C-alpha positions as CSV (number, residue, x, y, z in Angstrom):
1,M,4.9,-168.2,-198.5
2,I,4.7,-169.1,-202.2
3,K,1.2,-170.4,-201.7
4,Y,0.2,-167.2,-200.0
5,I,1.6,-165.1,-202.8
6,G,-0.2,-167.2,-205.3
7,R,-3.5,-166.7,-203.5
8,R,-3.0,-163.0,-203.3
9,L,-2.2,-162.9,-207.0
10,I,-5.4,-164.7,-207.8
11,H,-7.3,-162.2,-205.6
12,L,-5.5,-159.4,-207.5
13,V,-6.8,-160.7,-210.8
14,G,-10.4,-160.8,-209.4
15,I,-10.1,-157.3,-208.0
16,M,-8.7,-155.9,-211.3
17,I,-11.5,-157.6,-213.3
18,A,-14.1,-156.0,-211.0
19,V,-12.4,-152.6,-211.1
20,S,-12.1,-152.6,-214.9
21,F,-15.7,-153.7,-215.3
22,L,-17.1,-151.0,-213.0
23,T,-15.0,-148.4,-214.6
24,F,-16.0,-149.3,-218.1
25,L,-19.7,-149.5,-217.0
26,L,-19.6,-146.0,-215.5
27,M,-18.1,-144.6,-218.7
28,Y,-20.7,-146.5,-220.7
29,L,-23.6,-145.1,-218.7
30,S,-22.2,-141.5,-218.6
31,P,-24.4,-139.0,-220.4
32,G,-23.6,-137.9,-223.9
33,D,-22.3,-139.7,-227.1
34,A,-18.7,-140.8,-226.9
35,A,-18.4,-140.4,-230.7
36,M,-19.7,-136.8,-230.5
37,K,-17.2,-136.0,-227.7
38,K,-14.3,-137.4,-229.6
39,L,-15.2,-135.4,-232.7
40,N,-15.8,-132.2,-230.7
41,A,-12.5,-132.6,-228.9
42,Q,-10.7,-133.0,-232.2
43,G,-12.5,-130.0,-233.7
44,V,-14.1,-132.0,-236.5
45,S,-17.2,-130.6,-238.2
46,V,-20.1,-132.8,-237.1
47,S,-22.8,-134.4,-239.3
48,E,-25.0,-137.4,-238.8
49,E,-23.0,-139.4,-241.4
50,I,-19.7,-138.6,-239.7
51,I,-21.1,-139.4,-236.3
52,E,-22.4,-142.8,-237.4
53,K,-19.1,-143.7,-239.1
54,T,-17.2,-142.7,-236.0
55,R,-19.5,-144.8,-233.8
56,E,-19.0,-147.8,-236.0
57,S,-15.2,-147.3,-236.0
58,M,-15.2,-147.0,-232.2
59,G,-17.3,-150.2,-231.9
60,L,-20.1,-148.3,-230.0
61,N,-22.8,-150.0,-232.0
62,R,-21.9,-153.4,-230.5
63,P,-23.4,-154.8,-227.3
64,F,-21.9,-153.6,-224.0
65,L,-20.3,-156.9,-223.0
66,V,-18.7,-157.2,-226.4
67,Q,-17.3,-153.7,-226.1
68,Y,-16.0,-154.4,-222.6
69,G,-14.4,-157.7,-223.7
70,D,-12.6,-156.0,-226.6
71,W,-11.3,-153.2,-224.4
72,A,-10.2,-155.6,-221.6
73,L,-8.3,-157.8,-224.1
74,R,-6.5,-154.8,-225.6
75,A,-5.8,-153.5,-222.0
76,L,-4.1,-156.8,-221.2
77,Q,-1.8,-156.2,-224.2
78,G,-1.0,-152.7,-223.0
79,D,-3.3,-151.0,-225.4
80,L,-5.6,-148.7,-223.4
81,G,-6.9,-146.9,-226.5
82,N,-6.3,-143.3,-227.7
83,S,-7.1,-140.0,-226.2
84,Y,-10.2,-138.3,-227.6
85,K,-8.4,-134.9,-227.2
86,D,-5.2,-135.4,-229.1
87,G,-5.3,-139.0,-230.4
88,F,-2.2,-140.0,-228.5
89,P,-2.1,-143.5,-226.9
90,V,-3.4,-143.5,-223.4
91,A,-0.6,-145.8,-222.2
92,D,2.1,-143.4,-223.4
93,K,0.3,-140.5,-221.6
94,L,0.1,-142.5,-218.4
95,A,3.8,-143.5,-218.6
96,R,4.8,-139.9,-218.9
97,G,2.6,-138.8,-216.0
98,L,3.8,-141.8,-213.9
99,R,7.4,-140.5,-214.1
100,Y,6.5,-137.1,-212.6
101,T,4.0,-138.5,-210.1
102,T,6.6,-141.0,-208.8
103,I,9.2,-138.3,-208.3
104,L,6.7,-136.1,-206.5
105,A,5.2,-139.0,-204.4
106,F,8.5,-140.5,-203.2
107,T,10.2,-137.1,-202.6
108,S,7.2,-136.1,-200.4
109,L,7.2,-139.5,-198.6
110,A,11.0,-139.3,-197.9
111,L,10.6,-135.7,-196.5
112,A,7.7,-136.7,-194.3
113,L,9.5,-139.8,-193.0
114,A,12.7,-137.8,-192.4
115,V,10.8,-135.4,-190.2
116,A,8.1,-137.6,-188.6
117,L,10.2,-140.7,-187.5
118,P,12.8,-138.8,-185.3
119,L,10.1,-136.6,-183.8
120,S,7.8,-139.5,-183.1
121,I,10.6,-141.3,-181.2
122,L,11.7,-138.2,-179.3
123,T,8.1,-137.2,-178.3
124,A,7.3,-140.8,-177.3
125,L,10.4,-140.9,-175.1
126,K,9.6,-137.5,-173.6
127,K,5.8,-138.0,-173.3
128,D,3.8,-135.0,-172.0
129,S,6.9,-132.7,-172.1
130,L,6.8,-129.2,-173.7
131,L,8.3,-130.6,-176.9
132,D,5.7,-133.4,-177.0
133,N,2.8,-130.9,-176.6
134,I,4.2,-128.5,-179.3
135,T,4.8,-131.4,-181.7
136,R,1.3,-132.8,-181.2
137,L,-0.2,-129.4,-181.7
138,F,1.6,-128.8,-185.0
139,S,0.9,-132.4,-186.2
140,F,-2.8,-132.0,-185.5
141,I,-2.8,-128.7,-187.5
142,G,-0.9,-130.2,-190.4
143,N,-3.1,-133.3,-190.4
144,S,-6.3,-131.1,-190.3
145,L,-5.4,-128.8,-193.2
146,P,-6.5,-129.9,-196.6
147,N,-4.0,-130.0,-199.5
148,F,-5.6,-127.2,-201.4
149,L,-5.4,-124.8,-198.5
150,I,-1.8,-125.7,-197.8
151,S,-1.1,-125.1,-201.5
152,V,-2.6,-121.7,-201.5
153,L,-0.8,-120.7,-198.3
154,L,2.5,-121.8,-199.7
155,M,1.9,-119.9,-202.9
156,Y,1.1,-116.8,-201.0
157,F,4.0,-116.8,-198.5
158,L,6.8,-118.4,-200.6
159,C,5.9,-116.9,-204.0
160,V,3.8,-113.7,-203.7
161,K,5.5,-112.4,-200.5
162,A,9.0,-113.9,-200.4
163,H,9.5,-114.4,-204.2
164,L,11.6,-117.6,-203.3
165,L,9.9,-120.1,-205.6
166,P,8.0,-120.1,-209.0
167,L,4.3,-119.9,-208.7
168,T,3.7,-123.0,-210.8
169,A,5.9,-126.1,-211.2
170,N,8.3,-126.0,-214.1
171,E,9.6,-129.6,-214.0
172,S,12.8,-128.4,-212.1
173,V,14.0,-128.9,-208.6
174,K,12.7,-125.5,-207.5
175,G,9.3,-126.3,-209.2
176,L,9.1,-129.5,-207.2
177,V,9.5,-127.8,-203.7
178,M,6.0,-126.4,-203.2
179,P,4.0,-129.4,-204.4
180,C,6.3,-131.6,-202.4
181,L,5.6,-129.5,-199.2
182,A,1.9,-129.4,-199.9
183,L,1.8,-133.2,-200.0
184,S,4.3,-134.0,-197.2
185,I,2.9,-131.6,-194.5
186,P,-0.4,-133.5,-194.0
187,I,1.3,-136.8,-194.3
188,C,4.0,-135.8,-191.8
189,G,1.3,-134.7,-189.3
190,R,-0.5,-138.1,-189.7
191,F,2.8,-140.0,-189.4
192,I,3.8,-138.3,-186.2
193,R,0.5,-139.1,-184.5
194,Q,0.4,-142.7,-185.6
195,F,4.1,-143.5,-185.2
196,R,4.1,-141.9,-181.7
197,A,1.0,-143.9,-180.6
198,E,2.6,-147.2,-181.9
199,I,6.0,-146.5,-180.1
200,L,4.2,-145.6,-176.9
201,E,2.3,-148.8,-177.0
202,Q,5.5,-150.8,-177.4
203,L,7.2,-148.8,-174.6
204,S,4.3,-149.9,-172.3
205,R,5.0,-153.6,-172.9
206,P,6.4,-155.8,-170.2
207,Y,9.6,-156.6,-172.2
208,V,10.6,-152.9,-172.1
209,S,10.0,-152.7,-168.3
210,G,12.0,-155.9,-167.8
211,A,14.9,-154.7,-169.9
212,M,15.0,-151.4,-168.0
213,L,15.1,-153.3,-164.7
214,R,18.0,-155.4,-165.9
215,G,19.9,-152.2,-166.8
216,V,19.8,-152.6,-170.6
217,K,21.0,-149.5,-172.3
218,Q,18.2,-147.3,-173.8
219,R,19.5,-147.5,-177.4
220,Y,19.2,-151.3,-177.3
221,I,15.7,-151.1,-175.9
222,L,14.8,-148.5,-178.5
223,K,16.1,-150.8,-181.2
224,N,13.8,-153.6,-180.1
225,V,10.9,-151.1,-179.8
226,L,11.4,-149.9,-183.4
227,H,11.7,-153.5,-184.7
228,N,8.4,-154.5,-183.0
229,S,6.7,-151.3,-184.3
230,A,8.0,-151.9,-187.9
231,I,4.9,-153.8,-189.2
232,S,2.5,-151.1,-188.1
233,I,4.8,-148.4,-189.4
234,L,5.3,-150.2,-192.7
235,T,1.5,-150.6,-193.1
236,I,1.0,-146.8,-192.6
237,V,3.8,-145.9,-195.0
238,G,2.6,-148.4,-197.7
239,L,-1.0,-147.1,-197.6
240,S,0.4,-143.6,-197.9
241,I,2.4,-144.5,-201.0
242,G,-0.9,-145.7,-202.7
243,T,-2.6,-142.5,-201.6
244,L,0.2,-140.3,-203.0
245,M,0.4,-142.2,-206.3
246,G,-3.3,-141.8,-207.0
247,G,-4.5,-139.0,-204.7
248,S,-2.3,-136.1,-205.7
249,V,-4.8,-134.8,-208.2
250,V,-5.5,-131.4,-206.4
251,V,-1.9,-130.6,-205.7
252,E,-0.7,-131.4,-209.2
253,T,-3.5,-129.4,-210.7
254,I,-2.9,-126.3,-208.6
255,F,0.9,-126.3,-209.3
256,R,0.5,-127.5,-212.9
257,W,2.8,-130.5,-212.1
258,P,2.6,-132.8,-215.2
259,G,1.8,-136.0,-213.3
260,L,-1.0,-138.5,-213.3
261,G,-3.2,-136.3,-211.1
262,K,-3.2,-133.4,-213.5
263,L,-3.6,-135.8,-216.4
264,A,-6.8,-137.3,-214.7
265,M,-8.2,-133.8,-213.9
266,D,-7.7,-132.6,-217.5
267,A,-9.3,-135.8,-218.8
268,I,-12.3,-135.3,-216.5
269,T,-12.7,-131.7,-217.7
270,N,-12.5,-132.7,-221.3
271,R,-14.6,-135.9,-220.8
272,D,-11.7,-137.9,-222.2
273,Y,-13.1,-141.3,-221.3
274,P,-10.2,-143.5,-222.5
275,V,-7.7,-141.6,-220.3
276,I,-10.1,-141.7,-217.3
277,Q,-10.5,-145.5,-217.7
278,G,-6.8,-146.0,-218.1
279,F,-6.0,-143.8,-215.0
280,V,-8.5,-145.7,-212.8
281,L,-7.2,-149.1,-213.9
282,F,-3.6,-148.1,-213.6
283,T,-3.8,-146.5,-210.1
284,S,-5.9,-149.4,-208.9
285,T,-3.3,-151.9,-210.0
286,V,-0.5,-149.9,-208.4
287,Y,-2.4,-149.7,-205.1
288,V,-3.2,-153.4,-204.9
289,L,0.4,-154.3,-205.9
290,I,1.8,-152.1,-203.1
291,N,-0.4,-153.8,-200.6
292,L,0.8,-157.2,-201.8
293,L,4.4,-156.1,-201.5
294,I,3.7,-154.8,-197.9
295,D,2.2,-158.1,-196.9
296,I,5.2,-160.0,-198.3
297,A,7.5,-157.7,-196.4
298,Y,5.8,-158.5,-193.2
299,S,7.2,-162.0,-193.2
300,W,10.8,-160.7,-193.5
301,I,10.3,-158.3,-190.6
302,D,8.6,-160.9,-188.4
303,P,9.7,-164.5,-189.1
304,R,6.7,-165.9,-187.1
305,L,4.5,-164.8,-189.9
306,R,6.3,-167.1,-192.4
307,E,4.8,-170.1,-190.6
308,T,1.3,-168.8,-191.2
309,G,1.9,-168.0,-194.9
310,G,3.0,-164.4,-194.5
311,G,1.0,-161.2,-194.0
312,S,-1.9,-160.5,-191.7
């Protein structure tokens, strides 16, 4: 297991080097002068002399690989540069956005699991019943609707018509409700379909038929079914965490929730390259680390995997 974790950490280093290099390369090749963008964002009057001094202070006159190496070394020390827009350290802006994105992501995930897991079990046990058909219909609709459309519908019905919630998030519990619903509804629909399929597959296994013939109570059979489904369910949930942490850009922008997604969208709009680079590097690291933790958790769920080094 330790050797497996060591190999995965080595792979993690390689992945992060590749991600950081490609991110820096794309920013380097992007049109426009980074020094000009920085000066314009700060409202400084532009002249050729000022532009040249700014380029020199930013290290833009050096070769590409030297620029990348300098940025990568500073990133390893936690220094991701300063924002072109306001001059604040990118690491501090990411840390503040991470707090709000984490709250939104895990609240949405908890809500989706609280609804999807019981419904998945119930519909799998009552396959092709009226409840199963209705649940599958609504899960298909929820999974098909994009986040931005759900966001607009929630704003119309809960804000404009019912006046129950604020139109934009205000960093309060009431402000969290609509972005949480907008993220959790599609995830819940996806969870129900995937969890139900996995539980149905386990219910069709010979060990379930044998247990039923021996008169084993249903709750004990269900306990074994859920245990054997845990690896697939954990994989689905883990990938959803990575998606929520890095993919809530649209929802956070619509509801003005001050998380990483809104920070990234504002940076793209303002061509704030240091913030974009930091966002991509940070979210990539989080996603890869989550996958590593999931692989490690596999061996705790299924002891047989420990003999093969954990994970699949």
